[in-house]
Biopython code that builds the backbone (N, CA, C, O; Angstrom):
import numpy as np
from Bio.PDB.StructureBuilder import StructureBuilder

atoms = [
    (1, "UNK", "N", (122.486, 106.003, 98.279)),
    (1, "UNK", "CA", (121.660, 105.172, 97.433)),
    (1, "UNK", "C", (122.411, 104.927, 96.112)),
    (1, "UNK", "O", (122.882, 105.874, 95.483)),
    (2, "UNK", "N", (122.520, 103.647, 95.694)),
    (2, "UNK", "CA", (123.181, 103.369, 94.416)),
    (2, "UNK", "C", (122.409, 104.002, 93.262)),
    (2, "UNK", "O", (121.188, 104.150, 93.319)),
    (3, "UNK", "N", (123.128, 104.365, 92.238)),
    (3, "UNK", "CA", (122.508, 104.991, 91.069)),
    (3, "UNK", "C", (122.774, 104.141, 89.856)),
    (3, "UNK", "O", (123.765, 103.413, 89.798)),
    (4, "UNK", "N", (121.880, 104.235, 88.875)),
    (4, "UNK", "CA", (122.024, 103.511, 87.633)),
    (4, "UNK", "C", (121.513, 104.405, 86.510)),
    (4, "UNK", "O", (120.485, 105.067, 86.648)),
    (5, "UNK", "N", (122.228, 104.416, 85.419)),
    (5, "UNK", "CA", (121.784, 105.185, 84.269)),
    (5, "UNK", "C", (121.050, 104.234, 83.330)),
    (5, "UNK", "O", (121.541, 103.146, 83.026)),
    (6, "UNK", "N", (119.878, 104.650, 82.876)),
    (6, "UNK", "CA", (119.056, 103.811, 82.006)),
    (6, "UNK", "C", (118.778, 104.580, 80.718)),
    (6, "UNK", "O", (118.488, 105.776, 80.740)),
    (7, "UNK", "N", (118.871, 103.875, 79.613)),
    (7, "UNK", "CA", (118.597, 104.483, 78.316)),
    (7, "UNK", "C", (117.257, 103.991, 77.796)),
    (7, "UNK", "O", (116.942, 102.803, 77.873)),
    (8, "UNK", "N", (116.480, 104.914, 77.268)),
    (8, "UNK", "CA", (115.183, 104.584, 76.685)),
    (8, "UNK", "C", (115.235, 104.824, 75.183)),
    (8, "UNK", "O", (115.922, 105.734, 74.720)),
    (9, "UNK", "N", (114.512, 104.010, 74.425)),
    (9, "UNK", "CA", (114.383, 104.332, 73.004)),
    (9, "UNK", "C", (113.679, 105.691, 72.879)),
    (9, "UNK", "O", (112.946, 106.107, 73.776)),
    (10, "UNK", "N", (113.908, 106.347, 71.790)),
    (10, "UNK", "CA", (113.397, 107.715, 71.637)),
    (10, "UNK", "C", (111.891, 107.810, 71.822)),
    (10, "UNK", "O", (111.406, 108.775, 72.413)),
    (11, "UNK", "N", (111.135, 106.823, 71.328)),
    (11, "UNK", "CA", (109.674, 106.900, 71.455)),
    (11, "UNK", "C", (109.240, 106.858, 72.924)),
    (11, "UNK", "O", (108.323, 107.578, 73.321)),
    (12, "UNK", "N", (109.891, 106.024, 73.725)),
    (12, "UNK", "CA", (109.544, 105.968, 75.149)),
    (12, "UNK", "C", (110.006, 107.227, 75.880)),
    (12, "UNK", "O", (109.307, 107.730, 76.760)),
    (13, "UNK", "N", (111.164, 107.725, 75.520)),
    (13, "UNK", "CA", (111.658, 108.954, 76.127)),
    (13, "UNK", "C", (110.653, 110.086, 75.885)),
    (13, "UNK", "O", (110.336, 110.854, 76.793)),
    (14, "UNK", "N", (110.161, 110.174, 74.650)),
    (14, "UNK", "CA", (109.192, 111.215, 74.306)),
    (14, "UNK", "C", (107.918, 111.086, 75.147)),
    (14, "UNK", "O", (107.388, 112.079, 75.645)),
    (15, "UNK", "N", (107.437, 109.852, 75.296)),
    (15, "UNK", "CA", (106.222, 109.625, 76.083)),
    (15, "UNK", "C", (106.439, 110.063, 77.531)),
    (15, "UNK", "O", (105.589, 110.739, 78.111)),
    (16, "UNK", "N", (107.570, 109.680, 78.108)),
    (16, "UNK", "CA", (107.879, 110.053, 79.488)),
    (16, "UNK", "C", (107.878, 111.577, 79.637)),
    (16, "UNK", "O", (107.295, 112.116, 80.578)),
    (17, "UNK", "N", (108.524, 112.252, 78.714)),
    (17, "UNK", "CA", (108.603, 113.714, 78.789)),
    (17, "UNK", "C", (107.254, 114.374, 78.532)),
    (17, "UNK", "O", (106.851, 115.274, 79.269)),
    (18, "UNK", "N", (106.550, 113.927, 77.482)),
    (18, "UNK", "CA", (105.269, 114.551, 77.123)),
    (18, "UNK", "C", (104.232, 114.400, 78.233)),
    (18, "UNK", "O", (103.455, 115.318, 78.498)),
    (19, "UNK", "N", (104.227, 113.228, 78.881)),
    (19, "UNK", "CA", (103.226, 112.983, 79.920)),
    (19, "UNK", "C", (103.711, 113.355, 81.310)),
    (19, "UNK", "O", (102.958, 113.269, 82.280)),
    (20, "UNK", "N", (104.966, 113.768, 81.405)),
    (20, "UNK", "CA", (105.519, 114.128, 82.706)),
    (20, "UNK", "C", (105.546, 112.949, 83.670)),
    (20, "UNK", "O", (105.301, 113.107, 84.866)),
    (21, "UNK", "N", (105.843, 111.772, 83.142)),
    (21, "UNK", "CA", (105.849, 110.562, 83.965)),
    (21, "UNK", "C", (107.064, 110.525, 84.883)),
    (21, "UNK", "O", (108.142, 110.987, 84.508)),
    (22, "UNK", "N", (106.896, 109.983, 86.073)),
    (22, "UNK", "CA", (108.017, 109.843, 87.002)),
    (22, "UNK", "C", (108.846, 108.606, 86.620)),
    (22, "UNK", "O", (108.595, 107.513, 87.127)),
    (23, "UNK", "N", (109.812, 108.775, 85.745)),
    (23, "UNK", "CA", (110.559, 107.654, 85.172)),
    (23, "UNK", "C", (111.209, 106.778, 86.243)),
    (23, "UNK", "O", (111.140, 105.552, 86.151)),
    (24, "UNK", "N", (111.820, 107.361, 87.225)),
    (24, "UNK", "CA", (112.514, 106.588, 88.250)),
    (24, "UNK", "C", (111.537, 105.707, 89.021)),
    (24, "UNK", "O", (111.814, 104.528, 89.242)),
    (25, "UNK", "N", (110.412, 106.254, 89.426)),
    (25, "UNK", "CA", (109.425, 105.492, 90.169)),
    (25, "UNK", "C", (108.823, 104.388, 89.310)),
    (25, "UNK", "O", (108.589, 103.279, 89.791)),
    (26, "UNK", "N", (108.572, 104.694, 88.035)),
    (26, "UNK", "CA", (108.031, 103.679, 87.130)),
    (26, "UNK", "C", (109.011, 102.520, 86.950)),
    (26, "UNK", "O", (108.613, 101.355, 86.957)),
    (27, "UNK", "N", (110.275, 102.844, 86.790)),
    (27, "UNK", "CA", (111.290, 101.807, 86.627)),
    (27, "UNK", "C", (111.397, 100.961, 87.893)),
    (27, "UNK", "O", (111.486, 99.736, 87.812)),
    (28, "UNK", "N", (111.389, 101.594, 89.046)),
    (28, "UNK", "CA", (111.469, 100.850, 90.303)),
    (28, "UNK", "C", (110.309, 99.864, 90.423)),
    (28, "UNK", "O", (110.507, 98.703, 90.780)),
    (29, "UNK", "N", (109.117, 100.326, 90.128)),
    (29, "UNK", "CA", (107.940, 99.456, 90.219)),
    (29, "UNK", "C", (108.012, 98.339, 89.183)),
    (29, "UNK", "O", (107.674, 97.194, 89.486)),
    (30, "UNK", "N", (108.443, 98.654, 87.975)),
    (30, "UNK", "CA", (108.559, 97.632, 86.933)),
    (30, "UNK", "C", (109.566, 96.559, 87.328)),
    (30, "UNK", "O", (109.328, 95.375, 87.089)),
    (31, "UNK", "N", (110.675, 96.948, 87.922)),
    (31, "UNK", "CA", (111.689, 95.979, 88.356)),
    (31, "UNK", "C", (111.133, 95.127, 89.494)),
    (31, "UNK", "O", (111.352, 93.916, 89.517)),
    (32, "UNK", "N", (110.420, 95.738, 90.432)),
    (32, "UNK", "CA", (109.823, 94.970, 91.530)),
    (32, "UNK", "C", (108.817, 93.943, 90.997)),
    (32, "UNK", "O", (108.813, 92.788, 91.422)),
    (33, "UNK", "N", (107.978, 94.372, 90.077)),
    (33, "UNK", "CA", (106.968, 93.478, 89.509)),
    (33, "UNK", "C", (107.636, 92.337, 88.744)),
    (33, "UNK", "O", (107.242, 91.180, 88.889)),
    (34, "UNK", "N", (108.629, 92.652, 87.943)),
    (34, "UNK", "CA", (109.317, 91.614, 87.169)),
    (34, "UNK", "C", (110.064, 90.649, 88.077)),
    (34, "UNK", "O", (110.055, 89.444, 87.824)),
    (35, "UNK", "N", (110.709, 91.142, 89.121)),
    (35, "UNK", "CA", (111.411, 90.274, 90.069)),
    (35, "UNK", "C", (110.420, 89.336, 90.751)),
    (35, "UNK", "O", (110.696, 88.146, 90.897)),
    (36, "UNK", "N", (109.281, 89.855, 91.165)),
    (36, "UNK", "CA", (108.250, 89.023, 91.807)),
    (36, "UNK", "C", (107.708, 87.991, 90.830)),
    (36, "UNK", "O", (107.500, 86.837, 91.204)),
    (37, "UNK", "N", (107.479, 88.387, 89.597)),
    (37, "UNK", "CA", (106.976, 87.467, 88.564)),
    (37, "UNK", "C", (107.945, 86.304, 88.387)),
    (37, "UNK", "O", (107.527, 85.149, 88.302)),
    (38, "UNK", "N", (109.236, 86.609, 88.332)),
    (38, "UNK", "CA", (110.245, 85.559, 88.153)),
    (38, "UNK", "C", (110.337, 84.656, 89.373)),
    (38, "UNK", "O", (110.554, 83.452, 89.235)),
    (39, "UNK", "N", (110.174, 85.226, 90.578)),
    (39, "UNK", "CA", (110.167, 84.409, 91.793)),
    (39, "UNK", "C", (108.987, 83.440, 91.774)),
    (39, "UNK", "O", (109.125, 82.271, 92.135)),
    (40, "UNK", "N", (107.842, 83.933, 91.356)),
    (40, "UNK", "CA", (106.641, 83.095, 91.293)),
    (40, "UNK", "C", (106.824, 81.989, 90.258)),
    (40, "UNK", "O", (106.461, 80.841, 90.515)),
    (41, "UNK", "N", (107.378, 82.314, 89.101)),
    (41, "UNK", "CA", (107.626, 81.293, 88.078)),
    (41, "UNK", "C", (108.607, 80.232, 88.572)),
    (41, "UNK", "O", (108.403, 79.041, 88.335)),
    (42, "UNK", "N", (109.660, 80.653, 89.250)),
    (42, "UNK", "CA", (110.634, 79.698, 89.785)),
    (42, "UNK", "C", (109.989, 78.806, 90.839)),
    (42, "UNK", "O", (110.229, 77.599, 90.860)),
    (43, "UNK", "N", (109.176, 79.387, 91.707)),
    (43, "UNK", "CA", (108.492, 78.601, 92.732)),
    (43, "UNK", "C", (107.510, 77.623, 92.092)),
    (43, "UNK", "O", (107.365, 76.494, 92.561)),
    (44, "UNK", "N", (106.842, 78.046, 91.034)),
    (44, "UNK", "CA", (105.913, 77.168, 90.319)),
    (44, "UNK", "C", (106.662, 76.001, 89.699)),
    (44, "UNK", "O", (106.226, 74.855, 89.814)),
    (45, "UNK", "N", (107.784, 76.278, 89.043)),
    (45, "UNK", "CA", (108.594, 75.212, 88.455)),
    (45, "UNK", "C", (109.056, 74.227, 89.520)),
    (45, "UNK", "O", (109.015, 73.014, 89.311)),
    (46, "UNK", "N", (109.496, 74.750, 90.662)),
    (46, "UNK", "CA", (109.957, 73.892, 91.756)),
    (46, "UNK", "C", (108.818, 73.018, 92.275)),
    (46, "UNK", "O", (108.995, 71.822, 92.510)),
    (47, "UNK", "N", (107.652, 73.629, 92.451)),
    (47, "UNK", "CA", (106.489, 72.885, 92.930)),
    (47, "UNK", "C", (106.102, 71.784, 91.945)),
    (47, "UNK", "O", (105.846, 70.651, 92.351)),
    (48, "UNK", "N", (106.058, 72.109, 90.656)),
    (48, "UNK", "CA", (105.689, 71.107, 89.653)),
    (48, "UNK", "C", (106.689, 69.957, 89.615)),
    (48, "UNK", "O", (106.295, 68.798, 89.480)),
    (49, "UNK", "N", (107.971, 70.264, 89.731)),
    (49, "UNK", "CA", (108.997, 69.228, 89.759)),
    (49, "UNK", "C", (108.775, 68.294, 90.953)),
    (49, "UNK", "O", (108.850, 67.074, 90.814)),
    (50, "UNK", "N", (108.504, 68.874, 92.125)),
    (50, "UNK", "CA", (108.246, 68.066, 93.319)),
    (50, "UNK", "C", (106.965, 67.242, 93.165)),
    (50, "UNK", "O", (106.918, 66.078, 93.563)),
    (51, "UNK", "N", (105.934, 67.851, 92.589)),
    (51, "UNK", "CA", (104.661, 67.163, 92.406)),
    (51, "UNK", "C", (104.807, 65.988, 91.447)),
    (51, "UNK", "O", (104.293, 64.901, 91.711)),
    (52, "UNK", "N", (105.500, 66.201, 90.346)),
    (52, "UNK", "CA", (105.713, 65.123, 89.372)),
    (52, "UNK", "C", (106.531, 63.999, 90.000)),
    (52, "UNK", "O", (106.262, 62.825, 89.745)),
    (53, "UNK", "N", (107.523, 64.343, 90.815)),
    (53, "UNK", "CA", (108.314, 63.322, 91.501)),
    (53, "UNK", "C", (107.440, 62.516, 92.457)),
    (53, "UNK", "O", (107.668, 61.323, 92.660)),
    (54, "UNK", "N", (106.445, 63.168, 93.040)),
    (54, "UNK", "CA", (105.585, 62.506, 94.022)),
    (54, "UNK", "C", (104.496, 61.660, 93.364)),
    (54, "UNK", "O", (104.252, 60.530, 93.785)),
    (55, "UNK", "N", (103.843, 62.198, 92.339)),
    (55, "UNK", "CA", (102.679, 61.497, 91.767)),
    (55, "UNK", "C", (102.884, 61.044, 90.322)),
    (55, "UNK", "O", (102.044, 60.323, 89.783)),
    (56, "UNK", "N", (103.969, 61.447, 89.693)),
    (56, "UNK", "CA", (104.236, 61.044, 88.316)),
    (56, "UNK", "C", (103.727, 62.058, 87.302)),
    (56, "UNK", "O", (103.003, 62.998, 87.631)),
    (57, "UNK", "N", (104.132, 61.831, 86.064)),
    (57, "UNK", "CA", (103.705, 62.708, 84.962)),
    (57, "UNK", "C", (102.205, 62.565, 84.738)),
    (57, "UNK", "O", (101.657, 61.482, 84.941)),
    (58, "UNK", "N", (101.529, 63.637, 84.323)),
    (58, "UNK", "CA", (100.102, 63.513, 84.024)),
    (58, "UNK", "C", (99.892, 62.654, 82.776)),
    (58, "UNK", "O", (100.695, 62.679, 81.844)),
    (59, "UNK", "N", (98.815, 61.909, 82.781)),
    (59, "UNK", "CA", (98.479, 61.079, 81.622)),
    (59, "UNK", "C", (97.855, 61.951, 80.538)),
    (59, "UNK", "O", (97.535, 63.116, 80.773)),
    (60, "UNK", "N", (97.686, 61.380, 79.358)),
    (60, "UNK", "CA", (97.014, 62.099, 78.266)),
    (60, "UNK", "C", (95.585, 62.455, 78.674)),
    (60, "UNK", "O", (95.079, 63.523, 78.329)),
    (61, "UNK", "N", (94.940, 61.549, 79.411)),
    (61, "UNK", "CA", (93.567, 61.808, 79.877)),
    (61, "UNK", "C", (93.544, 62.964, 80.876)),
    (61, "UNK", "O", (92.644, 63.803, 80.846)),
    (62, "UNK", "N", (94.546, 62.999, 81.765)),
    (62, "UNK", "CA", (94.633, 64.107, 82.723)),
    (62, "UNK", "C", (94.795, 65.437, 81.996)),
    (62, "UNK", "O", (94.139, 66.422, 82.334)),
    (63, "UNK", "N", (95.662, 65.457, 81.006)),
    (63, "UNK", "CA", (95.907, 66.692, 80.252)),
    (63, "UNK", "C", (94.662, 67.118, 79.483)),
    (63, "UNK", "O", (94.350, 68.307, 79.421)),
    (64, "UNK", "N", (93.940, 66.149, 78.890)),
    (64, "UNK", "CA", (92.710, 66.484, 78.165)),
    (64, "UNK", "C", (91.665, 67.045, 79.119)),
    (64, "UNK", "O", (90.977, 68.013, 78.793)),
    (65, "UNK", "N", (91.544, 66.433, 80.312)),
    (65, "UNK", "CA", (90.600, 66.920, 81.311)),
    (65, "UNK", "C", (90.942, 68.349, 81.720)),
    (65, "UNK", "O", (90.060, 69.203, 81.804)),
    (66, "UNK", "N", (92.230, 68.608, 81.976)),
    (66, "UNK", "CA", (92.663, 69.946, 82.398)),
    (66, "UNK", "C", (92.408, 70.976, 81.299)),
    (66, "UNK", "O", (91.957, 72.088, 81.575)),
    (67, "UNK", "N", (92.697, 70.601, 80.055)),
    (67, "UNK", "CA", (92.465, 71.529, 78.939)),
    (67, "UNK", "C", (90.980, 71.846, 78.828)),
    (67, "UNK", "O", (90.609, 73.004, 78.630)),
    (68, "UNK", "N", (90.131, 70.841, 78.951)),
    (68, "UNK", "CA", (88.686, 71.059, 78.890)),
    (68, "UNK", "C", (88.233, 71.983, 80.013)),
    (68, "UNK", "O", (87.421, 72.882, 79.795)),
    (69, "UNK", "N", (88.757, 71.762, 81.212)),
    (69, "UNK", "CA", (88.401, 72.613, 82.351)),
    (69, "UNK", "C", (88.791, 74.067, 82.105)),
    (69, "UNK", "O", (88.000, 74.978, 82.347)),
    (70, "UNK", "N", (90.005, 74.276, 81.627)),
    (70, "UNK", "CA", (90.470, 75.643, 81.343)),
    (70, "UNK", "C", (89.598, 76.281, 80.257)),
    (70, "UNK", "O", (89.218, 77.446, 80.373)),
    (71, "UNK", "N", (89.283, 75.527, 79.209)),
    (71, "UNK", "CA", (88.431, 76.060, 78.137)),
    (71, "UNK", "C", (87.076, 76.498, 78.677)),
    (71, "UNK", "O", (86.569, 77.557, 78.307)),
    (72, "UNK", "N", (86.484, 75.677, 79.559)),
    (72, "UNK", "CA", (85.185, 76.039, 80.134)),
    (72, "UNK", "C", (85.285, 77.293, 80.998)),
    (72, "UNK", "O", (84.404, 78.152, 80.958)),
    (73, "UNK", "N", (86.348, 77.396, 81.770)),
    (73, "UNK", "CA", (86.537, 78.579, 82.620)),
    (73, "UNK", "C", (86.687, 79.827, 81.769)),
    (73, "UNK", "O", (86.096, 80.865, 82.067)),
    (74, "UNK", "N", (87.482, 79.724, 80.703)),
    (74, "UNK", "CA", (87.692, 80.866, 79.821)),
    (74, "UNK", "C", (86.386, 81.272, 79.145)),
    (74, "UNK", "O", (86.086, 82.461, 79.038)),
    (75, "UNK", "N", (85.611, 80.294, 78.691)),
    (75, "UNK", "CA", (84.309, 80.618, 78.054)),
    (75, "UNK", "C", (83.378, 81.318, 79.048)),
    (75, "UNK", "O", (82.732, 82.307, 78.701)),
    (76, "UNK", "N", (83.310, 80.815, 80.265)),
    (76, "UNK", "CA", (82.439, 81.429, 81.281)),
    (76, "UNK", "C", (82.905, 82.838, 81.633)),
    (76, "UNK", "O", (82.093, 83.744, 81.817)),
    (77, "UNK", "N", (84.217, 83.009, 81.724)),
    (77, "UNK", "CA", (84.745, 84.343, 82.031)),
    (77, "UNK", "C", (84.423, 85.301, 80.897)),
    (77, "UNK", "O", (84.084, 86.460, 81.134)),
    (78, "UNK", "N", (84.528, 84.823, 79.676)),
    (78, "UNK", "CA", (84.188, 85.665, 78.516)),
    (78, "UNK", "C", (82.717, 86.012, 78.498)),
    (78, "UNK", "O", (82.346, 87.143, 78.185)),
    (79, "UNK", "N", (81.879, 85.052, 78.830)),
    (79, "UNK", "CA", (80.433, 85.291, 78.855)),
    (79, "UNK", "C", (80.072, 86.270, 79.963)),
    (79, "UNK", "O", (79.143, 87.062, 79.809)),
    (80, "UNK", "N", (80.783, 86.226, 81.059)),
    (80, "UNK", "CA", (80.479, 87.121, 82.191)),
    (80, "UNK", "C", (80.841, 88.567, 81.875)),
    (80, "UNK", "O", (80.272, 89.487, 82.463)),
    (81, "UNK", "N", (81.781, 88.781, 80.952)),
    (81, "UNK", "CA", (82.189, 90.159, 80.623)),
    (81, "UNK", "C", (81.399, 90.722, 79.450)),
    (81, "UNK", "O", (81.517, 91.906, 79.133)),
    (82, "UNK", "N", (80.598, 89.884, 78.805)),
    (82, "UNK", "CA", (79.801, 90.388, 77.656)),
    (82, "UNK", "C", (78.586, 91.147, 78.092)),
    (82, "UNK", "O", (77.824, 91.628, 77.253)),
]
sb = StructureBuilder()
sb.init_structure("model")
sb.init_model(0)
sb.init_chain("A")
sb.init_seg("    ")
for serial, (resi, resn, name, xyz) in enumerate(atoms, 1):
    if name == "N":
        sb.init_residue(resn, " ", resi, " ")
    sb.init_atom(name, np.array(xyz, "f"), 0.0, 1.0, " ", f" {name:<3s}", serial, name[0])
structure = sb.get_structure()
């Protein structure tokens, strides 16, 4: 198995030691999550590029409609957690 040495700032090193955290496992999971996040972002960018090529750039009205929709969803989600 390949090995890699990783350096932590002192505050994080202290937390890992004080809490007895499994540093290697945490790093592996963090790298997996970050790699997946970047894959999803790249796929999203690719999809949007293809969509814009197919249907064109959104109009100002489209963007206003989308912003309003997102605002309503966020308000409802906030109300549901209160």
